[in-house]
C-alpha positions in Angstrom: 2.4 61.3 -63.0 2.2 60.3 -59.5 1.3 56.8 -58.9 -2.3 56.0 -57.4 -2.1 54.1 -54.2 -5.3 52.0 -53.3 -6.1 51.9 -49.6 -8.3 49.7 -47.7 -11.9 50.5 -47.5 -13.9 50.9 -44.1 -16.2 48.1 -45.5 -12.9 45.8 -45.9 -11.7 46.9 -42.8 -14.7 45.9 -40.5 -15.3 42.5 -42.4 -11.6 41.7 -41.5 -12.2 42.5 -38.0 -15.5 40.5 -38.0 -13.7 37.5 -39.2 -10.7 38.0 -36.7 -13.3 38.4 -33.7 -15.1 35.4 -34.8 -11.9 33.3 -35.4 -10.7 34.7 -31.7 -14.0 33.8 -30.2 -13.7 30.2 -31.4 -10.2 29.7 -30.3 -11.0 30.8 -26.8 -13.9 28.6 -26.8 -11.8 25.9 -27.8 -9.2 26.6 -25.5 -11.6 27.1 -22.8 -13.3 24.0 -23.4 -9.7 21.9 -23.8 -8.9 23.3 -20.2 -12.5 22.3 -18.5 -11.9 18.7 -20.1 -8.4 19.0 -18.7 -9.5 19.8 -15.1 -12.5 17.2 -15.2 -9.9 14.4 -16.3 -7.7 15.5 -13.4 -10.5 15.4 -10.8 -11.5 12.0 -12.4 -7.7 10.8 -11.9 -7.7 12.0 -8.5 -10.9 10.4 -7.5 -9.6 7.3 -8.5 -6.1 7.5 -6.6 -8.4 8.0 -3.7 -10.0 4.6 -3.9 -6.8 3.0 -5.0 -4.6 4.3 -2.4 -7.4 3.0 0.7 -7.4 -0.6 -1.3 -3.4 -0.9 -0.8 -3.7 0.0 2.9 -6.6 -2.4 3.5 -5.9 -5.4 1.7 -2.6 -6.6 2.5 -4.0 -6.2 6.7 -7.3 -7.9 6.0 -6.4 -10.9 4.1 -4.7 -12.0 7.2 -7.7 -12.1 9.4 -8.8 -15.7 10.8 -12.4 -15.7 10.5 -12.5 -17.8 13.6 -11.3 -15.1 16.1 -10.2 -12.2 13.9 -13.3 -10.1 13.7 -14.3 -8.5 16.6 -16.8 -5.6 15.9 -18.3 -4.6 12.6 -20.8 -2.5 10.9 -21.3 -1.0 7.5 -18.7 1.7 8.5 -16.6 0.4 10.9 -14.5 -2.6 11.5 -12.3 -3.9 14.2 -9.9 -6.8 13.5 -7.2 -8.7 14.8 -4.3 -8.6 12.4 -1.4 -11.1 12.8 1.5 -9.8 11.8 4.5 -12.4 13.5 4.1 -16.3 13.5 6.5 -18.6 15.4 7.1 -21.5 17.8 6.5 -21.5 21.5 9.7 -22.9 23.1 8.6 -22.6 26.9 6.1 -21.2 29.2 5.9 -19.9 32.6 3.4 -18.2 34.9 4.6 -14.6 34.0 6.7 -15.4 30.4 6.6 -17.1 27.4 9.5 -17.7 25.3 9.1 -18.2 21.8 10.9 -18.6 18.3 9.5 -16.2 15.3 9.8 -17.3 11.8 11.3 -14.5 9.7 9.5 -11.6 9.7 9.9 -7.9 8.4 11.9 -5.8 11.0 9.4 -3.1 10.3 6.3 -4.8 11.0 7.6 -6.3 13.9 9.2 -3.0 15.4 5.7 -1.0 15.2 3.8 -0.6 18.5 0.4 -1.4 19.1 1.0 -5.3 20.3 -2.4 -6.2 21.6 -2.2 -10.2 22.2 -1.3 -13.6 21.2 -3.0 -16.8 19.6 -1.6 -20.1 20.5 -3.1 -23.3 18.4 -3.9 -26.1 20.6 -3.8 -29.9 19.3 -7.2 -29.8 18.1 -6.7 -26.8 15.7 -8.7 -24.5 17.7 -6.9 -21.1 18.6 -6.6 -19.7 22.0 -6.2 -15.9 22.4 -4.7 -14.4 25.3 -5.5 -10.3 25.3 -5.2 -9.5 29.0 -2.7 -9.5 31.4 0.1 -8.6 28.9 3.2 -6.3 29.4 4.9 -6.7 26.2 7.0 -8.1 23.8 11.0 -8.0 24.1 13.2 -9.3 21.2 16.2 -11.3 22.4 19.8 -10.7 20.9 21.0 -14.5 21.4 19.2 -17.6 21.0 17.5 -18.9 24.1 18.6 -22.3 25.7 14.6 -22.8 26.0 14.6 -22.9 22.3 17.5 -25.3 21.8 16.4 -27.7 24.7 12.9 -27.7 22.9 14.4 -28.9 19.4 13.5 -25.3 17.7 16.3 -24.8 15.5 17.6 -21.3 14.7 17.3 -19.9 11.3 20.5 -17.8 10.5 20.9 -15.0 8.0 24.0 -12.5 6.8 24.1 -9.2 8.3 22.6 -8.0 4.9 19.4 -9.7 5.5 18.3 -9.4 8.7 14.3 -10.4 8.2 15.5 -13.9 6.8 16.5 -15.0 10.3 14.6 -16.0 13.0 14.2 -14.0 16.2 13.8 -15.1 19.8 11.2 -13.1 21.6 9.8 -13.0 25.5 6.2 -12.2 25.8 5.8 -10.8 29.6 2.5 -10.7 31.6 0.6 -12.2 34.5 -1.0 -15.6 34.8 -0.1 -16.6 31.1 -1.7 -20.0 29.8 0.7 -23.2 29.4 1.5 -24.1 26.0 3.3 -27.1 24.5 7.0 -26.6 22.8 6.4 -26.6 19.6 3.1 -25.1 19.4 2.3 -22.7 16.9 2.1 -18.9 18.1 0.9 -15.7 16.4 1.3 -11.9 17.5 -1.4 -9.6 16.5 -2.7 -6.2 16.6 -6.2 -4.8 17.3 -7.1 -2.5 14.6 -9.9 -0.2 13.9 -10.9 0.5 10.3 -13.6 3.3 10.2 -15.1 5.9 7.4 -15.5 9.4 9.5 -15.1 13.2 9.0 -12.0 14.1 7.3 -9.3 16.3 9.2 -7.5 17.4 6.1 -7.6 21.3 5.5 -10.0 22.0 2.6 -11.8 18.8 3.2 -13.8 19.8 6.3 -17.1 17.5 6.3 -15.9 15.3 3.4 -15.7 11.4 4.5 -12.0 10.0 4.9 -10.9 6.4 5.6 -9.4 6.1 9.2 -6.9 3.7 10.9 -6.8 3.2 14.4 -4.2 0.9 15.9 -6.3 0.4 19.2 -3.4 -0.6 21.6 -0.1 2.0 20.4 -1.8 5.0 22.2 -1.0 6.9 19.3 -4.4 7.5 18.0 -6.2 7.1 14.6 -4.5 8.2 11.3 -6.2 9.2 8.1 -5.8 6.9 5.3 -7.1 8.3 2.5 -9.6 11.3 1.5 -12.5 11.9 0.0 -15.1 9.6 -0.1 -18.5 10.0 -0.9 -20.8 9.6 2.2 -22.1 6.0 0.7 -18.6 4.3 1.6 -19.2 1.2 3.2 -17.9 -2.4 4.5 -20.1 -5.2 3.4 -20.1 -8.7 4.3 -19.7 -12.2 3.0 -21.7 -14.7 5.3 -20.3 -18.2 5.2 -20.6 -19.5 1.7 -22.7 -16.6 0.2 -21.3 -15.5 -3.3 -23.0 -11.8 -2.7 -22.2 -9.5 0.2 -24.9 -8.5 2.5 -25.0 -4.7 4.4 -25.4 -5.7 7.5 -22.8 -7.8 9.5 -23.8 -11.5 10.4 -24.2 -12.7 13.5 -22.0 -14.3 14.9 -19.1 -12.6 13.6 -17.4 -16.1 12.7 -19.8 -16.5 9.9 -18.0 -13.5 8.3 -15.8 -15.0 5.4 -14.8 -11.8 3.4 -15.4 -8.1 2.8 -16.4 -6.1 -0.1 -15.2 -2.8 0.2 -17.2 -0.1 -1.6 -14.8 2.8 -2.1 -16.5 5.8 -4.2 -13.6 8.1 -4.2 -14.0 11.8 -4.9 -11.9 14.4 -6.0 -10.6 17.1 -3.6 -12.0 20.2 -6.0 -14.8 20.9 -7.9 -14.3 21.2 -11.7 -15.9 24.3 -13.5 -19.1 24.0 -14.7 -19.6 21.1 -12.5 -22.2 21.0 -9.8 -20.2 18.4 -7.6 -16.8 16.7 -7.4 -16.1 14.3 -9.5 -16.8 10.6 -8.2 -15.0 7.3 -9.2 -16.7 4.1 -7.6 -14.2 1.4 -6.8 -15.6 -2.1 -5.4 -13.4 -4.8 -4.7 -13.5 -8.1 -2.2 -11.0 -9.6 0.1 -11.4 -12.9 1.4 -9.8 -14.3 4.5 -6.9 -16.2 3.9 -7.5 -18.4 6.7 -11.0 -19.3 5.9 -12.3 -22.8 6.9 -14.9 -23.9 4.8 
């Protein structure tokens, strides 16, 4: 006798298909939710990265500002400062040149363009600024007799450690001020940091942090983007423990800065109405603060 074979009924098939569709829909929903969560997480990470990269660029420079003469202009969206990049001692001065010996300094920092001026410290502790009538700075290859005569000793180092040695320099200009041998001297660059429109592709209309070496002729460089339009500099006035939004008058009352850096993601994650934002706030107090 032939063996009877039981097939799948239409109802069973429909039930199986319904279960499969339900499971598939749940799996797709789970994958979609996971993908959206990952997109948002990556966007938040990108927003935090924008703020951190800005801090890395700002903090090392701003800590070296001298509050007595370092800030030349300030607002909530822009600050112009004199940043020292090399320190040394005067060996001799003349009407058109000053010979000095620099303490060990990073060769990259020394070779960058944008020399703006120098400051010499008087016997009373006050700094005198020279910013006009300057031709430039020349780094010498041999120790000058003027430094030897002034008792300024050379710091030597092996060839493998060029940044560990002192460097003789000559500052050229017209009607340069006189300074006693052994007087401390600082070379500085004028730098403007400001928030402005980004120039990056895809970030048109978004806010960026810019840095402009005012005396190198190269123009401003975009450091980090994008930020929310509320990004701002805030100011610590004298011994105040809380920052204020407006720059104090006079600017010599500024003792530090608070940086409000609301970083944003460059793209808007799906299902989100706006880019992700990561607010980052940090404070920088000037190292040469005088109480």
